Biopython code that builds the backbone (N, CA, C, O; Angstrom):
import numpy as np
from Bio.PDB.StructureBuilder import StructureBuilder

atoms = [
    (1, "MET", "N", (-15.936, -5.431, 7.445)),
    (1, "MET", "CA", (-15.605, -4.795, 6.176)),
    (1, "MET", "C", (-14.173, -5.141, 5.799)),
    (1, "MET", "O", (-13.252, -5.027, 6.607)),
    (2, "THR", "N", (-14.016, -5.551, 4.598)),
    (2, "THR", "CA", (-12.693, -5.868, 4.076)),
    (2, "THR", "C", (-12.653, -5.463, 2.620)),
    (2, "THR", "O", (-13.646, -5.582, 1.903)),
    (3, "CYS", "N", (-11.500, -4.982, 2.184)),
    (3, "CYS", "CA", (-11.342, -4.689, 0.762)),
    (3, "CYS", "C", (-9.939, -5.079, 0.335)),
    (3, "CYS", "O", (-9.050, -5.272, 1.164)),
    (4, "GLU", "N", (-9.755, -5.190, -0.966)),
    (4, "GLU", "CA", (-8.431, -5.450, -1.518)),
    (4, "GLU", "C", (-8.090, -4.341, -2.497)),
    (4, "GLU", "O", (-8.938, -3.882, -3.262)),
    (5, "LEU", "N", (-6.832, -3.918, -2.459)),
    (5, "LEU", "CA", (-6.339, -2.866, -3.337)),
    (5, "LEU", "C", (-5.157, -3.383, -4.135)),
    (5, "LEU", "O", (-4.317, -4.116, -3.613)),
    (6, "ALA", "N", (-5.094, -3.002, -5.400)),
    (6, "ALA", "CA", (-3.899, -3.258, -6.204)),
    (6, "ALA", "C", (-2.921, -2.126, -5.892)),
    (6, "ALA", "O", (-3.295, -0.954, -5.914)),
    (7, "VAL", "N", (-1.674, -2.480, -5.603)),
    (7, "VAL", "CA", (-0.663, -1.489, -5.239)),
    (7, "VAL", "C", (0.581, -1.728, -6.073)),
    (7, "VAL", "O", (1.053, -2.859, -6.183)),
    (8, "ARG", "N", (1.113, -0.668, -6.659)),
    (8, "ARG", "CA", (2.392, -0.728, -7.372)),
    (8, "ARG", "C", (3.407, 0.032, -6.538)),
    (8, "ARG", "O", (3.180, 1.189, -6.183)),
    (9, "VAL", "N", (4.526, -0.609, -6.223)),
    (9, "VAL", "CA", (5.548, 0.030, -5.395)),
    (9, "VAL", "C", (6.739, 0.452, -6.237)),
    (9, "VAL", "O", (7.073, -0.179, -7.240)),
    (10, "VAL", "N", (7.374, 1.540, -5.801)),
    (10, "VAL", "CA", (8.614, 2.030, -6.408)),
    (10, "VAL", "C", (9.649, 2.050, -5.287)),
    (10, "VAL", "O", (9.659, 2.980, -4.481)),
    (11, "PRO", "N", (10.521, 1.040, -5.222)),
    (11, "PRO", "CA", (11.523, 1.004, -4.147)),
    (11, "PRO", "C", (12.649, 2.002, -4.399)),
    (11, "PRO", "O", (12.839, 2.484, -5.515)),
    (12, "ARG", "N", (13.388, 2.297, -3.335)),
    (12, "ARG", "CA", (14.546, 3.198, -3.381)),
    (12, "ARG", "C", (14.178, 4.605, -3.871)),
    (12, "ARG", "O", (14.977, 5.249, -4.551)),
    (13, "ALA", "N", (12.985, 5.082, -3.531)),
    (13, "ALA", "CA", (12.567, 6.431, -3.917)),
    (13, "ALA", "C", (13.151, 7.440, -2.918)),
    (13, "ALA", "O", (13.442, 7.095, -1.773)),
    (14, "SER", "N", (13.314, 8.669, -3.362)),
    (14, "SER", "CA", (13.860, 9.692, -2.471)),
    (14, "SER", "C", (12.861, 10.086, -1.389)),
    (14, "SER", "O", (13.252, 10.455, -0.282)),
    (15, "ARG", "N", (11.561, 10.007, -1.712)),
    (15, "ARG", "CA", (10.517, 10.309, -0.735)),
    (15, "ARG", "C", (9.533, 9.150, -0.680)),
    (15, "ARG", "O", (9.099, 8.638, -1.712)),
    (16, "ALA", "N", (9.191, 8.749, 0.527)),
    (16, "ALA", "CA", (8.250, 7.649, 0.686)),
    (16, "ALA", "C", (6.842, 8.197, 0.874)),
    (16, "ALA", "O", (6.649, 9.252, 1.477)),
    (17, "GLY", "N", (5.861, 7.466, 0.349)),
    (17, "GLY", "CA", (4.473, 7.838, 0.546)),
    (17, "GLY", "C", (3.590, 7.432, -0.611)),
    (17, "GLY", "O", (4.075, 6.946, -1.633)),
    (18, "VAL", "N", (2.289, 7.631, -0.451)),
    (18, "VAL", "CA", (1.306, 7.348, -1.495)),
    (18, "VAL", "C", (1.323, 8.540, -2.454)),
    (18, "VAL", "O", (1.163, 9.684, -2.027)),
    (19, "THR", "N", (1.516, 8.276, -3.744)),
    (19, "THR", "CA", (1.688, 9.382, -4.692)),
    (19, "THR", "C", (0.675, 9.392, -5.826)),
    (19, "THR", "O", (0.852, 10.144, -6.784)),
    (20, "GLY", "N", (-0.365, 8.599, -5.755)),
    (20, "GLY", "CA", (-1.387, 8.618, -6.801)),
    (20, "GLY", "C", (-1.701, 7.224, -7.294)),
    (20, "GLY", "O", (-1.632, 6.252, -6.542)),
    (21, "THR", "N", (-2.053, 7.136, -8.585)),
    (21, "THR", "CA", (-2.361, 5.841, -9.183)),
    (21, "THR", "C", (-1.592, 5.683, -10.485)),
    (21, "THR", "O", (-1.189, 6.662, -11.114)),
    (22, "ARG", "N", (-1.401, 4.442, -10.870)),
    (22, "ARG", "CA", (-0.775, 4.113, -12.153)),
    (22, "ARG", "C", (-1.395, 2.821, -12.637)),
    (22, "ARG", "O", (-1.332, 1.795, -11.960)),
    (23, "ALA", "N", (-1.994, 2.877, -13.812)),
    (23, "ALA", "CA", (-2.606, 1.702, -14.437)),
    (23, "ALA", "C", (-3.613, 1.023, -13.499)),
    (23, "ALA", "O", (-3.663, -0.204, -13.420)),
    (24, "GLY", "N", (-4.409, 1.825, -12.794)),
    (24, "GLY", "CA", (-5.435, 1.276, -11.920)),
    (24, "GLY", "C", (-4.958, 0.804, -10.563)),
    (24, "GLY", "O", (-5.753, 0.282, -9.782)),
    (25, "ALA", "N", (-3.679, 0.975, -10.259)),
    (25, "ALA", "CA", (-3.137, 0.549, -8.966)),
    (25, "ALA", "C", (-2.690, 1.774, -8.168)),
    (25, "ALA", "O", (-2.271, 2.781, -8.740)),
    (26, "VAL", "N", (-2.783, 1.678, -6.857)),
    (26, "VAL", "CA", (-2.304, 2.738, -5.980)),
    (26, "VAL", "C", (-0.775, 2.746, -6.072)),
    (26, "VAL", "O", (-0.143, 1.700, -5.925)),
    (27, "LEU", "N", (-0.185, 3.906, -6.312)),
    (27, "LEU", "CA", (1.265, 4.025, -6.443)),
    (27, "LEU", "C", (1.859, 4.453, -5.104)),
    (27, "LEU", "O", (1.500, 5.497, -4.559)),
    (28, "VAL", "N", (2.775, 3.629, -4.581)),
    (28, "VAL", "CA", (3.415, 3.930, -3.305)),
    (28, "VAL", "C", (4.924, 3.910, -3.516)),
    (28, "VAL", "O", (5.489, 2.921, -3.984)),
    (29, "ARG", "N", (5.561, 5.015, -3.165)),
    (29, "ARG", "CA", (7.023, 5.104, -3.246)),
    (29, "ARG", "C", (7.606, 4.719, -1.885)),
    (29, "ARG", "O", (7.118, 5.150, -0.841)),
    (30, "LEU", "N", (8.662, 3.898, -1.919)),
    (30, "LEU", "CA", (9.287, 3.395, -0.704)),
    (30, "LEU", "C", (10.752, 3.796, -0.673)),
    (30, "LEU", "O", (11.426, 3.744, -1.702)),
    (31, "ALA", "N", (11.252, 4.194, 0.484)),
    (31, "ALA", "CA", (12.666, 4.531, 0.620)),
    (31, "ALA", "C", (13.519, 3.266, 0.708)),
    (31, "ALA", "O", (14.691, 3.289, 0.330)),
    (32, "SER", "N", (12.954, 2.172, 1.196)),
    (32, "SER", "CA", (13.693, 0.924, 1.397)),
    (32, "SER", "C", (13.993, 0.217, 0.085)),
    (32, "SER", "O", (13.284, 0.367, -0.910)),
    (33, "ALA", "N", (15.065, -0.554, 0.121)),
    (33, "ALA", "CA", (15.389, -1.444, -0.988)),
    (33, "ALA", "C", (14.620, -2.749, -0.786)),
    (33, "ALA", "O", (14.312, -3.113, 0.348)),
    (34, "PRO", "N", (14.309, -3.454, -1.872)),
    (34, "PRO", "CA", (13.564, -4.719, -1.729)),
    (34, "PRO", "C", (14.471, -5.865, -1.283)),
    (34, "PRO", "O", (14.687, -6.824, -2.025)),
    (35, "VAL", "N", (14.996, -5.754, -0.066)),
    (35, "VAL", "CA", (15.917, -6.759, 0.469)),
    (35, "VAL", "C", (15.415, -7.200, 1.833)),
    (35, "VAL", "O", (15.093, -6.365, 2.679)),
    (36, "ASP", "N", (15.347, -8.501, 2.051)),
    (36, "ASP", "CA", (14.963, -9.092, 3.339)),
    (36, "ASP", "C", (13.615, -8.584, 3.848)),
    (36, "ASP", "O", (13.420, -8.459, 5.057)),
    (37, "GLY", "N", (12.693, -8.292, 2.948)),
    (37, "GLY", "CA", (11.357, -7.881, 3.347)),
    (37, "GLY", "C", (11.247, -6.450, 3.854)),
    (37, "GLY", "O", (10.189, -6.057, 4.346)),
    (38, "ALA", "N", (12.314, -5.663, 3.746)),
    (38, "ALA", "CA", (12.285, -4.284, 4.257)),
    (38, "ALA", "C", (11.263, -3.432, 3.513)),
    (38, "ALA", "O", (10.550, -2.641, 4.130)),
    (39, "ALA", "N", (11.186, -3.584, 2.206)),
    (39, "ALA", "CA", (10.234, -2.789, 1.420)),
    (39, "ALA", "C", (8.797, -3.177, 1.758)),
    (39, "ALA", "O", (7.937, -2.303, 1.863)),
    (40, "ASN", "N", (8.522, -4.459, 1.927)),
    (40, "ASN", "CA", (7.163, -4.897, 2.287)),
    (40, "ASN", "C", (6.763, -4.366, 3.662)),
    (40, "ASN", "O", (5.625, -3.941, 3.856)),
    (41, "ALA", "N", (7.693, -4.389, 4.614)),
    (41, "ALA", "CA", (7.406, -3.868, 5.952)),
    (41, "ALA", "C", (7.130, -2.368, 5.889)),
    (41, "ALA", "O", (6.221, -1.871, 6.554)),
    (42, "GLU", "N", (7.918, -1.648, 5.088)),
    (42, "GLU", "CA", (7.691, -0.206, 4.945)),
    (42, "GLU", "C", (6.356, 0.071, 4.255)),
    (42, "GLU", "O", (5.653, 1.012, 4.623)),
    (43, "LEU", "N", (6.005, -0.736, 3.265)),
    (43, "LEU", "CA", (4.724, -0.571, 2.572)),
    (43, "LEU", "C", (3.557, -0.712, 3.547)),
    (43, "LEU", "O", (2.644, 0.114, 3.542)),
    (44, "ILE", "N", (3.580, -1.742, 4.377)),
    (44, "ILE", "CA", (2.512, -1.957, 5.350)),
    (44, "ILE", "C", (2.452, -0.785, 6.334)),
    (44, "ILE", "O", (1.365, -0.326, 6.685)),
    (45, "GLU", "N", (3.601, -0.308, 6.772)),
    (45, "GLU", "CA", (3.653, 0.829, 7.700)),
    (45, "GLU", "C", (3.063, 2.091, 7.069)),
    (45, "GLU", "O", (2.272, 2.787, 7.705)),
    (46, "ILE", "N", (3.435, 2.387, 5.840)),
    (46, "ILE", "CA", (2.938, 3.585, 5.148)),
    (46, "ILE", "C", (1.430, 3.505, 4.950)),
    (46, "ILE", "O", (0.715, 4.467, 5.229)),
    (47, "LEU", "N", (0.943, 2.364, 4.470)),
    (47, "LEU", "CA", (-0.493, 2.228, 4.237)),
    (47, "LEU", "C", (-1.283, 2.267, 5.542)),
    (47, "LEU", "O", (-2.334, 2.905, 5.601)),
    (48, "ALA", "N", (-0.802, 1.605, 6.581)),
    (48, "ALA", "CA", (-1.502, 1.609, 7.866)),
    (48, "ALA", "C", (-1.587, 3.032, 8.420)),
    (48, "ALA", "O", (-2.631, 3.439, 8.930)),
    (49, "ARG", "N", (-0.503, 3.782, 8.321)),
    (49, "ARG", "CA", (-0.501, 5.160, 8.817)),
    (49, "ARG", "C", (-1.458, 6.030, 8.000)),
    (49, "ARG", "O", (-2.219, 6.819, 8.561)),
    (50, "ALA", "N", (-1.415, 5.881, 6.663)),
    (50, "ALA", "CA", (-2.270, 6.686, 5.792)),
    (50, "ALA", "C", (-3.746, 6.361, 5.984)),
    (50, "ALA", "O", (-4.601, 7.238, 5.864)),
    (51, "LEU", "N", (-4.043, 5.098, 6.283)),
    (51, "LEU", "CA", (-5.431, 4.668, 6.457)),
    (51, "LEU", "C", (-5.910, 4.783, 7.905)),
    (51, "LEU", "O", (-7.073, 4.513, 8.203)),
    (52, "ASP", "N", (-5.000, 5.189, 8.807)),
    (52, "ASP", "CA", (-5.319, 5.331, 10.223)),
    (52, "ASP", "C", (-5.810, 4.005, 10.799)),
    (52, "ASP", "O", (-6.832, 3.942, 11.482)),
    (53, "LEU", "N", (-5.050, 2.945, 10.504)),
    (53, "LEU", "CA", (-5.369, 1.604, 10.973)),
    (53, "LEU", "C", (-4.131, 0.990, 11.630)),
    (53, "LEU", "O", (-3.013, 1.430, 11.360)),
    (54, "PRO", "N", (-4.310, -0.013, 12.483)),
    (54, "PRO", "CA", (-3.132, -0.719, 13.002)),
    (54, "PRO", "C", (-2.472, -1.537, 11.887)),
    (54, "PRO", "O", (-3.133, -1.924, 10.923)),
    (55, "ARG", "N", (-1.184, -1.793, 12.022)),
    (55, "ARG", "CA", (-0.460, -2.544, 10.985)),
    (55, "ARG", "C", (-1.072, -3.911, 10.731)),
    (55, "ARG", "O", (-1.046, -4.395, 9.600)),
    (56, "ARG", "N", (-1.618, -4.536, 11.753)),
    (56, "ARG", "CA", (-2.201, -5.881, 11.578)),
    (56, "ARG", "C", (-3.411, -5.879, 10.654)),
    (56, "ARG", "O", (-3.803, -6.938, 10.165)),
    (57, "ALA", "N", (-4.018, -4.714, 10.399)),
    (57, "ALA", "CA", (-5.193, -4.620, 9.531)),
    (57, "ALA", "C", (-4.813, -4.551, 8.054)),
    (57, "ALA", "O", (-5.688, -4.604, 7.189)),
    (58, "VAL", "N", (-3.516, -4.434, 7.757)),
    (58, "VAL", "CA", (-3.045, -4.324, 6.372)),
    (58, "VAL", "C", (-2.131, -5.510, 6.088)),
    (58, "VAL", "O", (-1.102, -5.669, 6.744)),
    (59, "THR", "N", (-2.499, -6.349, 5.110)),
    (59, "THR", "CA", (-1.689, -7.521, 4.792)),
    (59, "THR", "C", (-1.483, -7.644, 3.287)),
    (59, "THR", "O", (-2.332, -7.241, 2.492)),
    (60, "ILE", "N", (-0.346, -8.204, 2.915)),
    (60, "ILE", "CA", (-0.053, -8.481, 1.516)),
    (60, "ILE", "C", (-0.586, -9.875, 1.217)),
    (60, "ILE", "O", (-0.156, -10.848, 1.836)),
    (61, "VAL", "N", (-1.523, -9.981, 0.269)),
    (61, "VAL", "CA", (-2.104, -11.284, -0.049)),
    (61, "VAL", "C", (-1.545, -11.870, -1.338)),
    (61, "VAL", "O", (-1.679, -13.070, -1.579)),
    (62, "ALA", "N", (-0.922, -11.042, -2.166)),
    (62, "ALA", "CA", (-0.308, -11.549, -3.399)),
    (62, "ALA", "C", (0.773, -10.572, -3.856)),
    (62, "ALA", "O", (0.643, -9.359, -3.690)),
    (63, "GLY", "N", (1.824, -11.115, -4.425)),
    (63, "GLY", "CA", (2.870, -10.290, -5.008)),
    (63, "GLY", "C", (3.938, -9.831, -4.043)),
    (63, "GLY", "O", (4.532, -8.772, -4.249)),
    (64, "ALA", "N", (4.203, -10.591, -2.998)),
    (64, "ALA", "CA", (5.191, -10.178, -1.997)),
    (64, "ALA", "C", (6.570, -9.935, -2.600)),
    (64, "ALA", "O", (7.330, -9.114, -2.085)),
    (65, "ALA", "N", (6.905, -10.634, -3.681)),
    (65, "ALA", "CA", (8.220, -10.463, -4.316)),
    (65, "ALA", "C", (8.128, -9.656, -5.604)),
    (65, "ALA", "O", (9.071, -9.650, -6.395)),
    (66, "SER", "N", (7.013, -8.980, -5.827)),
    (66, "SER", "CA", (6.784, -8.248, -7.064)),
    (66, "SER", "C", (6.538, -6.776, -6.769)),
    (66, "SER", "O", (6.248, -6.410, -5.630)),
    (67, "ARG", "N", (6.652, -5.930, -7.788)),
    (67, "ARG", "CA", (6.312, -4.519, -7.625)),
    (67, "ARG", "C", (4.807, -4.306, -7.602)),
    (67, "ARG", "O", (4.326, -3.329, -7.028)),
    (68, "LEU", "N", (4.064, -5.207, -8.217)),
    (68, "LEU", "CA", (2.602, -5.128, -8.212)),
    (68, "LEU", "C", (2.082, -6.102, -7.162)),
    (68, "LEU", "O", (2.310, -7.308, -7.249)),
    (69, "LYS", "N", (1.383, -5.563, -6.171)),
    (69, "LYS", "CA", (0.928, -6.370, -5.040)),
    (69, "LYS", "C", (-0.573, -6.213, -4.857)),
    (69, "LYS", "O", (-1.165, -5.229, -5.300)),
    (70, "ARG", "N", (-1.180, -7.190, -4.201)),
    (70, "ARG", "CA", (-2.577, -7.093, -3.806)),
    (70, "ARG", "C", (-2.591, -7.017, -2.281)),
    (70, "ARG", "O", (-2.066, -7.894, -1.596)),
    (71, "ILE", "N", (-3.203, -5.954, -1.767)),
    (71, "ILE", "CA", (-3.210, -5.675, -0.337)),
    (71, "ILE", "C", (-4.631, -5.829, 0.203)),
    (71, "ILE", "O", (-5.582, -5.313, -0.383)),
    (72, "ARG", "N", (-4.769, -6.535, 1.316)),
    (72, "ARG", "CA", (-6.069, -6.649, 1.988)),
    (72, "ARG", "C", (-6.090, -5.648, 3.141)),
    (72, "ARG", "O", (-5.157, -5.570, 3.940)),
    (73, "VAL", "N", (-7.187, -4.885, 3.202)),
    (73, "VAL", "CA", (-7.375, -3.890, 4.256)),
    (73, "VAL", "C", (-8.611, -4.283, 5.057)),
    (73, "VAL", "O", (-9.713, -4.348, 4.513)),
    (74, "GLU", "N", (-8.427, -4.542, 6.341)),
    (74, "GLU", "CA", (-9.529, -4.907, 7.236)),
    (74, "GLU", "C", (-10.092, -3.640, 7.872)),
    (74, "GLU", "O", (-9.337, -2.795, 8.352)),
    (75, "GLY", "N", (-11.413, -3.509, 7.875)),
    (75, "GLY", "CA", (-12.042, -2.415, 8.591)),
    (75, "GLY", "C", (-12.497, -1.251, 7.729)),
    (75, "GLY", "O", (-13.103, -0.312, 8.246)),
    (76, "LEU", "N", (-12.222, -1.284, 6.429)),
    (76, "LEU", "CA", (-12.643, -0.211, 5.526)),
    (76, "LEU", "C", (-13.195, -0.803, 4.233)),
    (76, "LEU", "O", (-12.792, -1.887, 3.811)),
    (77, "THR", "N", (-14.112, -0.086, 3.620)),
    (77, "THR", "CA", (-14.533, -0.454, 2.268)),
    (77, "THR", "C", (-13.504, 0.100, 1.286)),
    (77, "THR", "O", (-12.655, 0.908, 1.659)),
    (78, "ARG", "N", (-13.584, -0.332, 0.050)),
    (78, "ARG", "CA", (-12.652, 0.159, -0.968)),
    (78, "ARG", "C", (-12.773, 1.675, -1.133)),
    (78, "ARG", "O", (-11.762, 2.372, -1.220)),
    (79, "ASP", "N", (-14.001, 2.182, -1.176)),
    (79, "ASP", "CA", (-14.203, 3.625, -1.325)),
    (79, "ASP", "C", (-13.626, 4.403, -0.142)),
    (79, "ASP", "O", (-13.008, 5.451, -0.327)),
    (80, "GLN", "N", (-13.830, 3.890, 1.066)),
    (80, "GLN", "CA", (-13.279, 4.552, 2.246)),
    (80, "GLN", "C", (-11.757, 4.567, 2.208)),
    (80, "GLN", "O", (-11.136, 5.581, 2.526)),
    (81, "ALA", "N", (-11.151, 3.439, 1.816)),
    (81, "ALA", "CA", (-9.693, 3.353, 1.750)),
    (81, "ALA", "C", (-9.144, 4.336, 0.728)),
    (81, "ALA", "O", (-8.191, 5.061, 1.015)),
    (82, "LEU", "N", (-9.731, 4.369, -0.457)),
    (82, "LEU", "CA", (-9.247, 5.289, -1.483)),
    (82, "LEU", "C", (-9.425, 6.739, -1.053)),
    (82, "LEU", "O", (-8.572, 7.577, -1.348)),
    (83, "GLN", "N", (-10.511, 7.045, -0.367)),
    (83, "GLN", "CA", (-10.726, 8.396, 0.117)),
    (83, "GLN", "C", (-9.662, 8.787, 1.143)),
    (83, "GLN", "O", (-9.138, 9.900, 1.095)),
    (84, "LYS", "N", (-9.342, 7.885, 2.064)),
    (84, "LYS", "CA", (-8.323, 8.172, 3.077)),
    (84, "LYS", "C", (-6.938, 8.330, 2.447)),
    (84, "LYS", "O", (-6.093, 9.056, 2.971)),
    (85, "LEU", "N", (-6.707, 7.649, 1.323)),
    (85, "LEU", "CA", (-5.427, 7.769, 0.628)),
    (85, "LEU", "C", (-5.372, 9.019, -0.240)),
    (85, "LEU", "O", (-4.337, 9.330, -0.830)),
    (86, "GLY", "N", (-6.494, 9.733, -0.314)),
    (86, "GLY", "CA", (-6.532, 10.951, -1.107)),
    (86, "GLY", "C", (-6.697, 10.702, -2.585)),
    (86, "GLY", "O", (-6.310, 11.533, -3.408)),
    (87, "LEU", "N", (-7.274, 9.555, -2.932)),
    (87, "LEU", "CA", (-7.469, 9.185, -4.339)),
    (87, "LEU", "C", (-8.945, 9.190, -4.666)),
    (87, "LEU", "O", (-9.775, 8.864, -3.817)),
    (88, "SER", "N", (-9.274, 9.555, -5.881)),
    (88, "SER", "CA", (-10.684, 9.580, -6.274)),
    (88, "SER", "C", (-11.200, 8.149, -6.446)),
    (88, "SER", "O", (-10.436, 7.233, -6.750)),
    (89, "THR", "N", (-12.492, 7.976, -6.251)),
    (89, "THR", "CA", (-13.077, 6.638, -6.355)),
    (89, "THR", "C", (-13.634, 6.377, -7.736)),
    (89, "THR", "O", (-14.163, 5.296, -7.994)),
]
sb = StructureBuilder()
sb.init_structure("model")
sb.init_model(0)
sb.init_chain("A")
sb.init_seg("    ")
for serial, (resi, resn, name, xyz) in enumerate(atoms, 1):
    if name == "N":
        sb.init_residue(resn, " ", resi, " ")
    sb.init_atom(name, np.array(xyz, "f"), 0.0, 1.0, " ", f" {name:<3s}", serial, name[0])
structure = sb.get_structure()
């Protein structure tokens, strides 16, 4: 099972975590600044923890230098991933 999710990140937020959706993408706030890959590493960590998966199961497949990213999740369907993130399907 594999799925891809559209994710919009907000770097330098006061609180990190999944906070809902915006324009059809999962909205994730990050405490890190987008410097030297710190924000991408934090994004993978937050999503892996929220989805109860190892970090290796979550990869950025597009948009590594953008606020809008496409994330591949191994081991869950799209509906399962959205449910674990607390978002409606």
